[in-house]
Structures are given as C-alpha cells and as structure tokens.
C-alpha positions as CSV (number, residue, x, y, z in Angstrom):
1,X,0.0,0.0,0.0
2,X,1.3,3.5,-0.8
3,X,1.3,5.9,2.1
4,X,2.5,9.4,2.7
5,X,5.3,10.0,5.2
6,X,2.5,11.1,7.7
7,X,0.5,7.9,7.2
8,X,-2.2,8.8,4.7
9,X,-3.2,6.5,1.8
10,X,-5.3,9.1,0.0
11,X,-5.8,12.8,0.2
12,X,-8.9,14.4,1.8
13,X,-11.0,13.8,-1.3
14,X,-9.6,10.4,-2.1
15,X,-6.9,11.8,-4.4
16,X,-3.8,9.7,-5.1
17,X,-2.0,11.8,-7.6
18,X,0.8,12.2,-5.1
19,X,1.8,8.6,-5.3
20,X,5.1,8.0,-7.2
21,X,5.2,4.9,-9.4
22,X,7.6,4.0,-12.2
23,X,9.0,1.0,-13.9
24,X,11.4,0.2,-11.1
25,X,8.5,0.1,-8.6
26,X,6.3,-1.8,-11.1
27,X,9.0,-4.5,-11.6
28,X,9.4,-4.8,-7.8
29,X,5.7,-5.2,-7.3
30,X,5.4,-7.6,-10.2
31,X,7.9,-10.0,-8.7
32,X,6.1,-9.9,-5.3
33,X,2.6,-10.4,-6.6
34,X,3.9,-13.2,-8.9
35,X,4.5,-15.1,-5.6
36,X,0.8,-14.7,-4.6
37,X,-2.3,-16.2,-6.0
38,X,-5.0,-14.3,-4.1
39,X,-6.0,-10.6,-4.0
40,X,-8.3,-9.0,-1.4
41,X,-10.2,-5.8,-2.1
42,X,-12.9,-3.7,-0.7
43,X,-15.9,-3.2,-3.0
44,X,-14.9,0.2,-4.4
45,X,-11.3,-0.9,-5.2
46,X,-12.5,-4.2,-6.6
47,X,-14.9,-2.5,-9.0
48,X,-12.2,-0.1,-10.1
49,X,-9.8,-2.9,-10.7
50,X,-12.4,-5.1,-12.4
51,X,-13.1,-2.2,-14.8
52,X,-9.5,-2.0,-15.9
53,X,-7.3,-5.0,-15.4
54,X,-9.1,-7.8,-17.2
55,X,-8.4,-6.1,-20.6
56,X,-5.5,-3.7,-19.8
57,X,-2.9,-6.1,-21.2
58,X,-4.8,-6.5,-24.5
59,X,-4.5,-2.8,-25.5
60,X,-2.2,-2.0,-28.4
61,X,-0.2,0.5,-26.3
62,X,-0.1,-1.6,-23.1
63,X,3.0,-1.3,-21.0
64,X,5.0,-4.2,-19.7
65,X,3.4,-3.7,-16.3
66,X,-0.1,-3.6,-17.7
67,X,0.5,-6.8,-19.7
68,X,2.0,-8.7,-16.7
69,X,-0.4,-7.4,-14.1
70,X,-3.4,-8.0,-16.3
71,X,-2.3,-11.6,-16.8
72,X,-1.8,-12.1,-13.1
73,X,-5.2,-10.4,-12.2
74,X,-7.1,-12.7,-14.5
75,X,-5.6,-15.8,-12.9
76,X,-5.7,-14.6,-9.3
77,X,-8.5,-15.5,-7.0
78,X,-10.3,-12.3,-5.8
79,X,-11.8,-11.8,-2.4
80,X,-14.1,-8.8,-2.0
81,X,-15.3,-7.5,1.3
82,X,-18.7,-6.0,0.6
83,X,-22.2,-5.8,2.2
84,X,-23.7,-4.7,-1.1
85,X,-22.0,-6.5,-4.0
86,X,-23.7,-9.7,-5.3
87,X,-21.2,-12.4,-5.9
88,X,-23.4,-14.3,-8.3
89,X,-21.8,-14.5,-11.8
90,X,-18.4,-13.2,-10.7
91,X,-15.5,-15.2,-12.1
92,X,-12.9,-16.5,-9.7
93,X,-14.2,-14.1,-7.0
94,X,-15.5,-14.7,-3.5
95,X,-17.6,-12.0,-1.9
96,X,-17.6,-11.9,1.9
97,X,-20.4,-9.8,3.4
98,X,-20.5,-11.1,7.0
99,X,-18.5,-13.2,9.4
100,X,-15.3,-11.6,8.0
101,X,-13.0,-13.1,10.6
102,X,-14.3,-16.7,10.2
103,X,-14.3,-16.4,6.4
104,X,-10.8,-15.0,6.1
105,X,-9.4,-17.5,8.6
106,X,-11.0,-20.3,6.6
107,X,-9.4,-19.0,3.4
108,X,-6.0,-18.7,5.1
109,X,-6.2,-22.5,6.0
110,X,-6.8,-23.5,2.4
111,X,-3.8,-24.5,0.1
112,X,-2.3,-21.6,-1.8
113,X,0.0,-18.7,-1.4
114,X,-0.3,-15.5,0.5
115,X,-3.3,-13.1,0.2
116,X,-2.4,-9.6,-0.8
117,X,-4.6,-6.7,0.1
118,X,-4.6,-4.0,-2.5
119,X,-5.6,-0.4,-1.6
120,X,-9.0,-0.5,0.0
121,X,-8.5,1.6,3.1
122,X,-11.9,0.8,4.6
123,X,-11.4,-2.9,4.2
124,X,-7.9,-2.5,5.7
125,X,-9.3,-0.7,8.7
126,X,-11.7,-3.6,9.3
127,X,-9.1,-6.3,8.9
128,X,-6.7,-4.4,11.3
129,X,-9.5,-4.2,13.9
130,X,-10.1,-8.0,13.5
131,X,-6.4,-8.7,13.8
132,X,-6.4,-10.4,10.4
133,X,-3.4,-8.7,8.8
134,X,-0.2,-10.8,9.0
135,X,2.1,-8.3,7.4
136,X,2.4,-4.8,5.9
137,X,4.0,-4.1,2.6
138,X,4.2,-0.3,2.5
139,X,5.6,2.2,-0.1
140,X,6.3,5.4,1.8
141,X,6.1,8.3,-0.6
142,X,8.3,11.4,0.1
143,X,5.4,13.7,0.8
144,X,3.6,15.0,3.9
145,X,-0.1,15.4,3.1
146,X,-1.2,16.9,6.4
147,X,-4.7,15.4,6.1
148,X,-6.6,12.7,4.2
149,X,-7.5,9.1,4.6
150,X,-5.2,7.5,7.3
151,X,-3.9,4.0,7.0
152,X,-4.2,3.4,10.8
153,X,-7.4,4.4,12.7
154,X,-8.8,3.4,16.1
155,X,-6.0,1.0,16.9
156,X,-7.0,-0.5,20.3
157,X,-3.8,-2.5,21.0
158,X,-0.3,-2.1,19.9
159,X,0.7,-4.1,16.8
160,X,4.3,-5.1,17.0
161,X,6.1,-5.6,13.7
162,X,9.3,-7.2,12.5
163,X,11.0,-5.6,9.6
164,X,11.8,-8.1,6.8
165,X,13.1,-5.9,4.0
166,X,13.7,-2.2,3.1
167,X,14.2,-0.9,-0.4
168,X,15.0,2.6,-1.5
169,X,13.7,3.4,-5.0
170,X,15.3,6.1,-7.2
171,X,12.0,8.0,-7.1
172,X,12.5,8.6,-3.4
173,X,9.9,6.0,-2.4
174,X,11.0,3.6,0.4
175,X,9.6,0.1,0.4
176,X,9.1,-1.4,3.8
177,X,8.0,-5.0,4.3
178,X,6.9,-6.0,7.8
179,X,5.4,-9.1,9.4
180,X,3.2,-8.9,12.5
181,X,5.2,-10.1,15.4
182,X,2.7,-12.3,17.2
183,X,3.5,-13.8,20.6
C-alpha cells in the first residue's frame, strides 16, 4: 500500500495523484505479486480494478506492467469485502459480506500462497480491527499530506512488527515489508 510520510493512503477527497510509481516500482511489485495467488479488495477498489485489469494487457499500447499485471489479475482469486456486492456470476471471485474473521481465517487455511490486500482503506481498517493482517507491505512516498485518509485508525492494542526488508527506489519512495510479530 502506498502511504505518505505522515501515514495517509489518500488525500482528503480520495486523491492519489501524489503517489510515485515508475517501472522500477512496477518491476518490484510484479515480482512480489507473482508469488501470490489471491488478491483481497474492498468493494470500491475491486470495482475499479475489475473495470481496468481484465483487458488492460490487451490494449495495443499496453505497458510491460499492464500486460504482466493483467495476466496475473485474470488468474488470481479475488476476495471482496462488501455488504452490497452480489457475488453471483463473478468469475474467480468470492464476496464476503459477514463473518469476515471466520471467512478470512478459513481461506487462510486452504492451500495456496499469501493473500495480498490492494488499496482498500476501509477494508484495511476492518481487517486491522479484527487482527487479520499478518504483514504490511508499504511504499512510503516522500510527501507530507497533512490530512486525508489515514492507514491506521482506532488502533486499540499495539501491533508489534518485525522488519523483513527495506528498499529505496530512485523515485524517493521507500519500500518497507513487515510481518506482524505475534507472541
């Protein structure tokens, strides 16, 4: 997830034009998601992704990133947290509308690779509250927004983390990969 130095994932009106992405970051992300087979989204992010990625790689001017991510997206299992989305007819997609904790824990027990949560601040807030996030893969952008949509809200108990990797990108973005340090 991209965040500002002061911990926001979007500006006050949801704007994300401050996020720095380039081929170096796309290549790094591509390697990591290639090791995963499941994507988790909130409804709004899922609908945005579903409107773009299934055909993005087929466009005549598609970038390397668009081609690779489109291919991965079509193969990945999608999990969507939503109380309003009807899952009927959705290909390779599971909609979870209630019993989030039980449903996610059940999915975690099934064979497969890690589940990556993409964007979706509201879904992220819910998963943090339910203690369902096992790690944080953050891209800290060199900007202080001052206000906006925070990544962390209403944290009741400390969440101890263990740093796995750090990567400095030429754009000034710093990649941080943490796992939750559970007792």
